[in-house]
N, C-alpha and C positions, 0 to 999 in steps of 0.2 A: 303475692310478694315473694313467697319461697321459690315459686316457678321462676320469676324473673331473675332472682339471685343465682339460680342454678344455670339457666341459660346464658347469663353474663359470664359465669365462670368458664363455660365451654367456649364462648367467643373469645374471651381473652386468651384462653389456652391454644386456640387455633391461630390466634394472631401472632403469638409467640413461638410458633413452630411446634408446640407440644400438644398431645392429644390426651384429654382426660375423658374416659369412658364413664358416663353417668349411667350406670346399668346394674342389673342383678346378674351375678355370675353363677353358672351351675357347673360344678366340677364333675367331669367324667374322665375315665382313663386316658393316658398318653397325653396329659397336660393340654388337651383341647378344651377351650373355653367357649361355650355358646352364649352369645351376647343377647340379652333380652332388653331392647331399648325402651325407654319411657316414652309416652306420647310426645311430651314437649320436646325431648331431644330428637325424636324422629322427625317432628315437624321443622325443627330448626335445621337439620341436615338436608330435608327436602327442598327448603327455601334456598339453602347454599348451592346444592347440586343443580338447581334450576336457574340459577342466576347467569346472566350473559358472560360474566368474567369467567366462571367456572367452565361454561361451555366452550369458551376459547381455549382454556387449558387442556380440556379433554380432547379437543380436535387437533391439537399441536402434535406433531410427530416428534418434536424434540423433547418431549417430557414423557417419562414412563407412566404408564396407565396403572393406577392403584385403586381398583374398584372396591366397594364395600361389601361385607357379607356377614353371615351370622358367626360362622367359625373363625377362630382366631388362634394363632400360634405364633407367639413372639419370637424373634430372632435377636438375641442380646447384642451381637456384634455382626451386623449384616455386611459391613464392608462396602466397598463401592458398587454401583450398579454395573451388572455385566450386559454387554450388548450383543445382540443377535440380528443378522440380516438373512431374510429368506428370498432368494432369487427365483422368481416364478417362471417355468418354462411353459409354453402352450401345451395344453393337454394334461397339465399336473393334476394329481390326484387330490380332491378336495378333502376327503377324510385324512389322508396323510398330513396334509398341510395344517389342518385344524388341529389334529391330535398332537402335532409338535408345538403349536402356539398355546393351546389352552393350559398345559402345565405351567407355563411361564405366567400366565394370567392368574392361575390359582395360587401360585407362590406369592405373588404380590398381594393378592387379596388376603390370604391367611396371615401374612407377616405384618400387613398394613404398612409396607415399606417397599420403595422402588428397587427390588432385587434385581429385576430384569426389564430391559427395554428392547423392543424389536422394530425393525423396519422391514417393509416389503417392498422389493424393486423388481423392475422387468427391463428388458433390452431396449424398449421403445419409450418407457416412462408411462405407457398407457395401461389400462386394465388388461388382465390376461384371462382368457376363458379356460376353465378347468374342463376335465374329461367329462364331467356331468353337464357341461354346456353352460354353467353359471359363471359369468365374469367376476373377477375379484379385482378390486382397486388397489393400486400401489401407491407408495409415497414418492417414487421418482424412478429415474433410469439408473442403470448399472453405474457405480461410481466407486473410487477408491474408498477402502475401508480401513479403519484403524486396525492394527494388527491384533489387539486385544479382542476384536469382534470375532464371534463364531458365526461363520456364514455357511448357509445350507442351499444347496440347489434342489428345489422341488420339482420333480418331473412325473411322468406317467406314461401314457400311450398317445401318440407313437413314441416308442422308447428312444429312438435315435434323435428326438428333438433336443435332448440335453447335450447332444453333440454340436450344437450350434457354435460357431466360432467366438461369438460374443460371450456366450456362457462359459466356454473353455478358457478364453482369455481372462475373464474375471477370476475364475478359480486358480489358474496359474499365478497371477498377479498377486493374489492375496496370500497364497501359500509361499510363494517366494519371498514375500516380505515378512514372514514369520507367523501368519495367521492360520487359525484352525478352519478347515474346510470339510464340508460334509454333503452327502447325498441321501436324499429321501426319496424312496420307491426307485425309480430308474435314474435318480440323480447321480449314481455312481458312474454312469456313462460319461458324464462330464469329467469326473476325476480320472477316468481311464483315458480319455482323450487327452487329458492335460499331462499324462505320463507320470501320475502320482501313485498309482496302485501296485506296481511291481514289488514282488516280495512283501506285500501288506496283506493283512487280514481285512477283508471287506465283504459286504453282501449288498443285494438288491432283491426285489420282489421275486419270489420263486417262479411266477408265470414267466418272467423275462430272463431267467438265467440261462435257459438253453440258447436263445438267440444271442445273448451276450458273449457266451463261451464260444459260439460260431465266429463272432465278430472279433473277440479278443482271445484267440486260442491260449495265449500264454498267461492269461489271468483266470483264476479259479475262485469264484466267490463261495463263501460258507453258506450253509443252510440256517445260520442263526437269525434270529430277529434283528439284532443290530450288532455292530462291531465298533470297537474303539482301538485304534492303533496309532499312538503318539498324537500328531495333528490332523488325523483322518477320522471321520465319524461317518458310518453309513447305517441305514436301517432298510428293512424290507417294505416300509410304508405302512399304511393302515394304522392299526393299533400299535404296531412296533415303534412308531414315532413317539407315541406316549412313554413306552418302555425306555427308550433311549434318552429322552428328556428328563425322566425321573432320575435316571442314573447319573446324569449330569448335576441335577439339583442335589442329589446325595453328596456328590463330590464338593459341591460348593458350600452346603449349608447342613450337612449331616444327615445320617440315616432316619432318624425319628421324623424330622420335618419332611423329608422325601416320602416317608410312609403315610403321613397325613395328606400330602398332595396326591399320592395315589389313592387313598380312600375317598378323597373328594372327587376323583375320576371314576368312582364306583368299582375300584379295582381292590380287592380285598388283601392282595399280596403284591409284593415288588417282584417282577419277573427277573429271574437271573440272566446273566449275560449269555449263557450256553443253551437258553431254551430255543428250540428250533422254530422256524416259521409255521410249519405245518406240524401240529402237535405230535403226531406219529403217522407212520403209514398205515397203521392199524385202523386209524380212523376212517381211511378211504375204504376199508372193507368192512366196517362196523364190527370190528373184532379185536380181542386183545390177545389172541393167540400168538405166542412168541415165534413159533415156527413160520407163521404166515408172514409176520413183520419182517423177519430176517430174510425170507425168501423174496419178498416184494423189494426190499432194500437191496438185494443182490441184483435182481433184475433192472432195477433203476440205474445201477452203477455199470451195467452192460447193455446199454442201448445201442451202441454202434456195432458191438460185436456180440450178438446174443448168445447166451449159454443154451445148451440143449436141455430137455427135461431130465435126462439121466444126470447131467452135471448139477442141476438144481436139487434134484432128489438126493444125491450124494452129499451136497453141501448141507442140507437140511438134517440129515441123519435118519430119513424115513425112506420107505420104498416109493418108487413112482406112483404106484397105485394108491398109497396112503395120502401122498401129497395131493393127488388129484381129488381125493375124497374131501380132504380138508378145504380146498379151494371151492368145490361144488357146494358144500354146506355153508361157506361163508358168503360167496358173492354169486354162486349159481353159474360159475364159469369153470373150464378147465384152466390149469395153470398156463397152458399154451395161448388159449385165447385172451387170458388177462394180460400176459406179457406182450402180445401183439398189440392189445389196445394201449399200453403204456408207450411203445414205440410210435404208434400212429398219432398218439396225442402229442408226443414230442415233435413230430413231423408237422402236424397242424400248426403248432406254436412257432416253429422255424419259418414255415411259409408265410405266416401272418406278420412275422416281426423282422424278418431279414431279407436281405437281396440274393440269398443263396439260390442256386439253380436247382431244378428237379433232380438232377444227378447228385449233387452235393447233399441235398437233404436225404435222398435215397440212401446214400453211403453213410451219412451221420446218424441214421436211424436203422441200420442193420439190414437194409434191403440190397440184394446183389445187382438188381437191374431196375431201371426206370419203369419198364413195362410191368413187372411184378409189383412194384411199389404203388404205381398208379392204379392197378387192378384192386389190390388190397384196400387202398385208400377210399376208392369208389364204393367198394362193397361195405365198408364200416361207416363212412360219413354220408353216403348218398350223393356224392359230388366228385367230380374230377379234381385232382390236387392243383391243376393249372387254374382253377377258379380262385384259389387263395395265393397263388404265386405272387411274390413281391407285395403282399398285403391287399390284393384286389379283393373288392366286397364279395361276400359269398353269394352264390345264386344257385337255387335249388335245381336239380336236374329234373326236366320234364319226362 
């Protein structure tokens, strides 16, 4: 009799639009409540969730998804649901896309309130294949969005796929009518084609930045994981998508709530806006030596006009011999060989992601002649640079 009464109370509460949690609550810091459901309530919810009516509601793209979970963080005044649209471009990065959507889902789950609603669109209205070869279904084709909607272009490789006219038009139209637009991974290319990035702070994945700067020489991305500049939002993709979304959640519902969302993503702290995509150049060399970090940073900033070893030594404050010893101990290479490797890596990136000629790539990477560049490239990578020109698949040299 007691069990029937308790279940009836919950049913009446659900019908009236209010939820009564028949549970035991264990208090832990940061006002997180872990809900331990009784068997009868769990069974009731299982029957409700498996009902045909609920299945229809879950499948509807017009209603926000509010999944259930153990952790609970109430939002006293949640306000209206905020809408997001994700425009998928062929070859989009699956990790970056899911890393952007999941914090929204977690926010709804934690609050047990429809804080966020998202739609996924494509130019054709059909599923889009990600860079991992996995197709992802969409809710429909590109269409007009309410100006209160935050719209993100999700792209990847090939990076210029985001420059598709349909994507660029979508971005231009939404921004022109007052909407917030963003780029995830290489999605910033759509914003650049739309003419929205001039005199703005923005970023995209570090792998694609060299090719981007050759295509848009007047635009310089930052190395930060994500950037917010008025109605423009961009991130480097990958886990940086989570950083960006958690930052937006903090703006909407406060830092404590966003911190719990971050912890639900198994991230112990919220990343600051100034965190760079690559934690430091020292990580490339498995070293924390500040002299090496400063020297490699200087090298990276002078790819097209390489500095001499004497200039690098003078900038470091050490003798050339001492600098060479530091490099050999850290990476087993001389500073000159390490520097050449950075320039050749940049060249390979440009050849794979842009339409630049061999001459243009040679000059952009500090080589005075194509013949010298080709010879050095072949010695380093075991193939002629022409094998990569204009993104041609690599073929080993026999």
